[in-house]
C-alpha atoms as a printed R data frame, in Angstrom:
    type eleno elety resid chain resno       x       y      z
1   ATOM     1    CA   MET     A     1 321.867  81.499 36.677
2   ATOM     2    CA   LYS     A     2 325.301  83.085 37.037
3   ATOM     3    CA   ASN     A     3 323.816  86.556 37.584
4   ATOM     4    CA   GLY     A     4 321.515  85.162 40.229
5   ATOM     5    CA   LEU     A     5 324.392  83.484 42.000
6   ATOM     6    CA   ASN     A     6 326.517  86.600 41.885
7   ATOM     7    CA   ILE     A     7 323.684  88.537 43.531
8   ATOM     8    CA   LEU     A     8 323.334  85.767 46.102
9   ATOM     9    CA   MET     A     9 327.051  85.834 46.831
10  ATOM    10    CA   ALA     A    10 326.956  89.604 47.286
11  ATOM    11    CA   LEU     A    11 324.077  89.209 49.707
12  ATOM    12    CA   LEU     A    12 325.882  86.532 51.679
13  ATOM    13    CA   VAL     A    13 329.004  88.681 51.947
14  ATOM    14    CA   MET     A    14 326.899  91.674 52.971
15  ATOM    15    CA   ILE     A    15 325.260  89.766 55.828
16  ATOM    16    CA   GLY     A    16 328.523  88.370 57.086
17  ATOM    17    CA   LEU     A    17 328.884  84.916 55.486
18  ATOM    18    CA   THR     A    18 332.311  85.702 54.103
19  ATOM    19    CA   TRP     A    19 333.647  82.191 54.465
20  ATOM    20    CA   ILE     A    20 332.751  81.323 50.856
21  ATOM    21    CA   PRO     A    21 335.886  81.717 48.669
22  ATOM    22    CA   ILE     A    22 335.842  83.803 45.519
23  ATOM    23    CA   ILE     A    23 338.515  83.282 42.875
24  ATOM    24    CA   SER     A    24 340.053  86.330 41.183
25  ATOM    25    CA   VAL     A    25 340.610  86.347 37.427
26  ATOM    26    CA   PRO     A    26 342.838  88.610 35.313
27  ATOM    27    CA   SER     A    27 339.858  90.700 34.183
28  ATOM    28    CA   ALA     A    28 339.409  91.778 37.822
29  ATOM    29    CA   GLN     A    29 335.897  90.290 37.846
30  ATOM    30    CA   ALA     A    30 334.825  87.764 40.466
31  ATOM    31    CA   VAL     A    31 333.663  84.325 39.236
32  ATOM    32    CA   ILE     A    32 332.384  81.261 41.044
33  ATOM    33    CA   GLU     A    33 333.619  77.763 40.190
34  ATOM    34    CA   PRO     A    34 330.876  75.413 38.910
35  ATOM    35    CA   GLU     A    35 331.344  72.998 41.800
36  ATOM    36    CA   LEU     A    36 331.190  75.846 44.293
37  ATOM    37    CA   GLU     A    37 328.012  77.109 42.637
38  ATOM    38    CA   LYS     A    38 326.475  73.687 43.021
39  ATOM    39    CA   THR     A    39 327.594  73.457 46.650
40  ATOM    40    CA   VAL     A    40 326.193  76.878 47.517
41  ATOM    41    CA   LEU     A    41 322.858  76.108 45.872
42  ATOM    42    CA   ASN     A    42 322.596  72.811 47.709
43  ATOM    43    CA   ILE     A    43 323.331  74.506 51.040
44  ATOM    44    CA   ILE     A    44 320.671  77.131 50.378
45  ATOM    45    CA   ARG     A    45 318.092  74.550 49.260
46  ATOM    46    CA   GLN     A    46 318.731  72.329 52.252
47  ATOM    47    CA   ASN     A    47 318.976  75.158 54.795
48  ATOM    48    CA   PRO     A    48 316.811  78.066 53.551
49  ATOM    49    CA   GLU     A    49 316.159  79.167 57.111
50  ATOM    50    CA   VAL     A    50 319.850  80.088 57.529
51  ATOM    51    CA   LEU     A    51 319.646  82.661 54.766
52  ATOM    52    CA   ILE     A    52 316.294  83.967 55.994
53  ATOM    53    CA   GLU     A    53 317.584  84.324 59.547
54  ATOM    54    CA   SER     A    54 320.712  86.090 58.343
55  ATOM    55    CA   VAL     A    55 318.700  88.550 56.265
56  ATOM    56    CA   GLN     A    56 316.343  89.167 59.174
57  ATOM    57    CA   ALA     A    57 319.300  89.791 61.487
58  ATOM    58    CA   TYR     A    58 320.763  92.244 58.992
59  ATOM    59    CA   GLN     A    59 317.419  94.045 58.656
60  ATOM    60    CA   LYS     A    60 317.088  94.242 62.422
61  ATOM    61    CA   GLN     A    61 320.571  95.728 62.688
62  ATOM    62    CA   GLN     A    62 319.721  98.336 60.042
63  ATOM    63    CA   GLN     A    63 316.474  99.224 61.798
64  ATOM    64    CA   GLU     A    64 318.273  99.645 65.113
65  ATOM    65    CA   GLN     A    65 320.876 101.922 63.527
66  ATOM    66    CA   GLN     A    66 318.107 103.995 61.952
67  ATOM    67    CA   LYS     A    67 316.286 104.225 65.279
68  ATOM    68    CA   GLN     A    68 319.454 105.453 66.996
69  ATOM    69    CA   PHE     A    69 320.037 108.028 64.263
70  ATOM    70    CA   ILE     A    70 316.475 109.360 64.583
71  ATOM    71    CA   GLN     A    71 316.879 109.698 68.356
72  ATOM    72    CA   SER     A    72 320.145 111.555 67.849
73  ATOM    73    CA   PHE     A    73 318.540 113.752 65.179
74  ATOM    74    CA   ILE     A    74 315.634 114.737 67.451
75  ATOM    75    CA   SER     A    75 317.950 115.398 70.381
76  ATOM    76    CA   GLU     A    76 320.219 117.584 68.256
77  ATOM    77    CA   LEU     A    77 317.207 119.473 66.922
78  ATOM    78    CA   GLU     A    78 316.091 120.223 70.472
79  ATOM    79    CA   THR     A    79 319.471 121.203 71.893
80  ATOM    80    CA   HIS     A    80 321.417 122.553 68.899
81  ATOM    81    CA   PRO     A    81 318.848 123.336 66.209
82  ATOM    82    CA   GLN     A    82 321.234 125.339 64.057
83  ATOM    83    CA   THR     A    83 323.289 122.187 63.468
84  ATOM    84    CA   ILE     A    84 320.268 120.601 61.778
85  ATOM    85    CA   ILE     A    85 319.041 123.773 60.094
86  ATOM    86    CA   ALA     A    86 322.499 124.587 58.712
87  ATOM    87    CA   ASP     A    87 322.071 126.580 55.478
88  ATOM    88    CA   SER     A    88 318.489 125.504 54.811
89  ATOM    89    CA   PRO     A    89 315.862 128.157 54.008
90  ATOM    90    CA   ILE     A    90 313.916 129.285 57.089
91  ATOM    91    CA   THR     A    91 310.954 131.562 57.690
92  ATOM    92    CA   GLY     A    92 308.752 132.482 60.618
93  ATOM    93    CA   SER     A    93 309.908 132.866 64.205
94  ATOM    94    CA   LEU     A    94 313.531 133.693 64.937
95  ATOM    95    CA   THR     A    95 313.376 132.037 68.366
96  ATOM    96    CA   GLN     A    96 313.590 128.513 66.901
97  ATOM    97    CA   LYS     A    97 311.634 127.074 69.822
98  ATOM    98    CA   ASN     A    98 308.978 125.428 67.634
99  ATOM    99    CA   ILE     A    99 310.809 124.184 64.554
100 ATOM   100    CA   LEU     A   100 308.814 122.614 61.739
101 ATOM   101    CA   ILE     A   101 311.052 120.819 59.240
102 ATOM   102    CA   GLU     A   102 309.527 120.082 55.862
103 ATOM   103    CA   PHE     A   103 311.063 117.436 53.574
104 ATOM   104    CA   SER     A   104 309.435 118.120 50.253
105 ATOM   105    CA   ASP     A   105 309.376 117.738 46.470
106 ATOM   106    CA   PHE     A   106 308.087 120.571 44.293
107 ATOM   107    CA   GLN     A   107 306.452 118.171 41.831
108 ATOM   108    CA   CYS     A   108 304.784 115.969 44.447
109 ATOM   109    CA   PRO     A   109 300.972 116.470 44.421
110 ATOM   110    CA   TYR     A   110 300.740 115.641 48.119
111 ATOM   111    CA   CYS     A   111 303.372 118.292 48.849
112 ATOM   112    CA   GLN     A   112 301.251 120.805 46.965
113 ATOM   113    CA   GLN     A   113 298.233 119.876 49.107
114 ATOM   114    CA   ALA     A   114 300.308 120.214 52.261
115 ATOM   115    CA   TYR     A   115 301.675 123.558 51.038
116 ATOM   116    CA   GLU     A   116 298.369 125.338 51.680
117 ATOM   117    CA   THR     A   117 298.123 123.860 55.178
118 ATOM   118    CA   VAL     A   118 301.685 124.803 56.077
119 ATOM   119    CA   LYS     A   119 301.264 128.319 54.697
120 ATOM   120    CA   THR     A   120 298.138 128.861 56.812
121 ATOM   121    CA   PHE     A   121 299.840 127.352 59.842
122 ATOM   122    CA   ILE     A   122 302.926 129.580 59.634
123 ATOM   123    CA   GLU     A   123 300.866 132.714 59.001
124 ATOM   124    CA   SER     A   124 298.660 131.922 62.004
125 ATOM   125    CA   HIS     A   125 301.440 131.022 64.451
126 ATOM   126    CA   ASP     A   126 304.287 133.492 64.720
127 ATOM   127    CA   GLU     A   127 306.022 131.269 67.286
128 ATOM   128    CA   VAL     A   128 306.839 128.605 64.657
129 ATOM   129    CA   THR     A   129 309.971 128.412 62.505
130 ATOM   130    CA   LEU     A   130 309.626 126.643 59.155
131 ATOM   131    CA   VAL     A   131 312.711 124.942 57.696
132 ATOM   132    CA   TYR     A   132 312.717 123.566 54.159
133 ATOM   133    CA   LYS     A   133 314.714 120.451 53.246
134 ATOM   134    CA   TYR     A   134 315.013 119.159 49.689
135 ATOM   135    CA   PHE     A   135 313.890 115.629 48.874
136 ATOM   136    CA   PRO     A   136 313.179 115.551 45.109
137 ATOM   137    CA   LEU     A   137 311.874 112.137 44.032
138 ATOM   138    CA   SER     A   138 313.452 112.235 40.591
139 ATOM   139    CA   SER     A   139 312.610 108.617 39.789
140 ATOM   140    CA   ILE     A   140 308.899 109.480 39.592
141 ATOM   141    CA   HIS     A   141 308.940 113.274 39.205
142 ATOM   142    CA   PRO     A   142 311.063 114.341 36.212
143 ATOM   143    CA   GLN     A   143 310.976 118.056 37.129
144 ATOM   144    CA   ALA     A   144 311.635 117.609 40.851
145 ATOM   145    CA   MET     A   145 315.399 118.082 40.758
146 ATOM   146    CA   ALA     A   146 315.320 120.979 38.280
147 ATOM   147    CA   ALA     A   147 312.734 122.771 40.427
148 ATOM   148    CA   ALA     A   148 314.811 122.157 43.556
149 ATOM   149    CA   LYS     A   149 317.914 123.615 41.906
150 ATOM   150    CA   ALA     A   150 315.991 126.645 40.657
151 ATOM   151    CA   SER     A   151 314.661 127.359 44.155
152 ATOM   152    CA   TRP     A   152 318.150 126.939 45.601
153 ATOM   153    CA   ALA     A   153 319.435 129.485 43.088
154 ATOM   154    CA   ALA     A   154 316.653 131.872 44.111
155 ATOM   155    CA   LYS     A   155 317.761 131.463 47.733
156 ATOM   156    CA   GLN     A   156 321.214 132.745 46.813
157 ATOM   157    CA   GLN     A   157 319.535 136.056 45.978
158 ATOM   158    CA   GLY     A   158 317.284 136.072 49.046
159 ATOM   159    CA   LYS     A   159 314.131 134.985 47.211
160 ATOM   160    CA   PHE     A   160 313.638 131.356 48.179
161 ATOM   161    CA   TRP     A   161 310.228 131.695 49.799
162 ATOM   162    CA   PRO     A   162 308.498 133.667 47.022
163 ATOM   163    CA   TYR     A   163 310.039 131.197 44.555
164 ATOM   164    CA   TYR     A   164 308.765 128.334 46.720
165 ATOM   165    CA   ASP     A   165 305.269 129.857 46.641
166 ATOM   166    CA   ALA     A   166 305.385 130.261 42.866
167 ATOM   167    CA   LEU     A   167 306.526 126.666 42.258
168 ATOM   168    CA   PHE     A   168 303.751 125.164 44.345
169 ATOM   169    CA   THR     A   169 300.996 127.437 43.065
170 ATOM   170    CA   GLN     A   170 302.016 126.695 39.458
171 ATOM   171    CA   GLN     A   171 303.024 123.080 39.906
172 ATOM   172    CA   GLU     A   172 301.213 121.968 36.752
173 ATOM   173    CA   ASN     A   173 303.537 124.194 34.682
174 ATOM   174    CA   LEU     A   174 306.892 123.088 36.062
175 ATOM   175    CA   GLY     A   175 309.575 123.374 33.416
176 ATOM   176    CA   GLU     A   176 312.327 125.567 32.044
177 ATOM   177    CA   LYS     A   177 309.954 128.289 30.876
178 ATOM   178    CA   LEU     A   178 308.371 128.645 34.318
179 ATOM   179    CA   TYR     A   179 311.699 128.680 36.174
180 ATOM   180    CA   LEU     A   180 312.883 131.652 34.127
181 ATOM   181    CA   GLU     A   181 309.505 133.416 34.295
182 ATOM   182    CA   ILE     A   182 309.510 133.265 38.089
183 ATOM   183    CA   ALA     A   183 313.114 134.458 38.233
184 ATOM   184    CA   ASN     A   184 312.271 137.433 36.041
185 ATOM   185    CA   LYS     A   185 309.153 138.305 38.038
186 ATOM   186    CA   LEU     A   186 311.225 138.274 41.231
187 ATOM   187    CA   ASN     A   187 313.807 140.529 39.581
188 ATOM   188    CA   LEU     A   188 316.602 138.033 40.026
189 ATOM   189    CA   ASN     A   189 319.910 138.509 38.292
190 ATOM   190    CA   ILE     A   190 319.363 135.942 35.547
191 ATOM   191    CA   ASN     A   191 323.037 135.330 34.812
192 ATOM   192    CA   GLN     A   192 323.696 134.572 38.468
193 ATOM   193    CA   PHE     A   193 320.494 132.502 38.676
194 ATOM   194    CA   GLN     A   194 321.635 130.366 35.748
195 ATOM   195    CA   ARG     A   195 325.122 129.904 37.171
196 ATOM   196    CA   ASP     A   196 323.843 129.025 40.628
197 ATOM   197    CA   ARG     A   197 321.250 126.469 39.628
198 ATOM   198    CA   ASN     A   198 323.757 124.651 37.429
199 ATOM   199    CA   SER     A   199 326.532 124.782 40.009
200 ATOM   200    CA   GLN     A   200 328.121 122.015 42.024
201 ATOM   201    CA   ARG     A   201 327.115 123.898 45.177
202 ATOM   202    CA   ALA     A   202 323.459 123.365 44.295
203 ATOM   203    CA   ASP     A   203 324.076 119.635 43.839
204 ATOM   204    CA   VAL     A   204 325.926 119.402 47.154
205 ATOM   205    CA   ALA     A   205 323.232 121.264 49.117
206 ATOM   206    CA   ILE     A   206 320.380 119.163 47.724
207 ATOM   207    CA   THR     A   207 322.292 115.893 48.091
208 ATOM   208    CA   LYS     A   208 323.031 116.730 51.729
209 ATOM   209    CA   ASP     A   209 319.313 117.066 52.478
210 ATOM   210    CA   MET     A   210 318.526 113.856 50.603
211 ATOM   211    CA   GLU     A   211 321.156 111.927 52.565
212 ATOM   212    CA   LEU     A   212 319.662 113.200 55.826
213 ATOM   213    CA   ALA     A   213 316.208 112.116 54.668
214 ATOM   214    CA   ARG     A   214 317.431 108.631 53.820
215 ATOM   215    CA   LYS     A   215 319.187 108.236 57.168
216 ATOM   216    CA   ILE     A   216 315.925 109.112 58.883
217 ATOM   217    CA   GLY     A   217 314.187 106.556 56.699
218 ATOM   218    CA   ILE     A   218 311.997 108.853 54.643
219 ATOM   219    CA   GLN     A   219 310.614 107.078 51.584
220 ATOM   220    CA   GLY     A   220 308.001 109.558 50.386
221 ATOM   221    CA   THR     A   221 306.999 113.191 50.540
222 ATOM   222    CA   PRO     A   222 305.990 115.318 52.216
223 ATOM   223    CA   LEU     A   223 307.315 114.490 55.654
224 ATOM   224    CA   PHE     A   224 307.298 116.912 58.569
225 ATOM   225    CA   VAL     A   225 309.317 116.813 61.766
226 ATOM   226    CA   PHE     A   226 307.825 118.969 64.496
227 ATOM   227    CA   ASN     A   227 308.812 118.956 68.167
228 ATOM   228    CA   GLY     A   228 309.940 115.347 68.175
229 ATOM   229    CA   GLN     A   229 307.007 114.069 66.128
230 ATOM   230    CA   PHE     A   230 306.915 112.861 62.525
231 ATOM   231    CA   PHE     A   231 303.970 113.541 60.228
232 ATOM   232    CA   SER     A   232 303.697 112.296 56.654
233 ATOM   233    CA   GLY     A   233 301.396 113.278 53.823
234 ATOM   234    CA   SER     A   234 298.867 116.083 53.814
235 ATOM   235    CA   VAL     A   235 298.913 116.626 57.568
236 ATOM   236    CA   PRO     A   236 295.784 118.360 58.964
237 ATOM   237    CA   LEU     A   237 296.180 121.852 60.389
238 ATOM   238    CA   SER     A   238 294.771 120.688 63.726
239 ATOM   239    CA   THR     A   239 297.497 118.044 64.028
240 ATOM   240    CA   LEU     A   240 300.241 120.634 63.675
241 ATOM   241    CA   GLU     A   241 298.545 122.963 66.128
242 ATOM   242    CA   LYS     A   242 298.386 120.247 68.789
243 ATOM   243    CA   ALA     A   243 302.156 119.742 68.502
244 ATOM   244    CA   ILE     A   244 303.054 123.368 69.291
245 ATOM   245    CA   LEU     A   245 305.074 123.767 72.478
246 ATOM   246    CA   PRO     A   246 304.307 126.712 74.760
247 ATOM   247    CA   ILE     A   247 307.019 129.363 74.788
248 ATOM   248    CA   LYS     A   248 308.620 129.558 78.224
249 ATOM   249    CA   ASN     A   249 309.681 132.952 79.523
């Protein structure tokens, strides 16, 4: 009961009902007096719609903030693409007029399916720039983060894209053995590779992409952003082709 009430109190504070007093104790933990617990429960039971309305208002506020962020993100991508691209791996056109951003997870089966489509698309359209953003879903893919860090380390030696290809084409073998095998085949400096993938810089770079994904509202992979449009899952080649903007002279 007490745990449930503590969660309820946290929710009420979060949505703005901060009028309910909390008493501090020497242990620095917040507790609720028995009478106050009873009062709060009675209020909730008698007026459940108040809590529901407050939660709905909070959700609406969050959705509006997310909508505004997405609009800002798309605008920035159109006017100052390098701000969004930052240090992310890129391939394809240098003009950055048709930018395809891929939020992906190397252990995601849907990302592997989309990989073939994207590869064909980029090879067939030299006016498109592909940008890779990390979004490893570690809670369901135990090798996702390790693979992301290994590819980031390969990028430090100019070999991100061949490493990217190798990870997706050998997805069923993801693991420490494969990461080192790919590094050796690409003639990477193994000592540097090991340092880089275990570095704080790798963590910071991947976390930055994940934070961007969460602000946009991405919950799964893959997700593609292309000329102001969002596509999730194994997007068909024809869908991407329809979104290409003509290059103006």
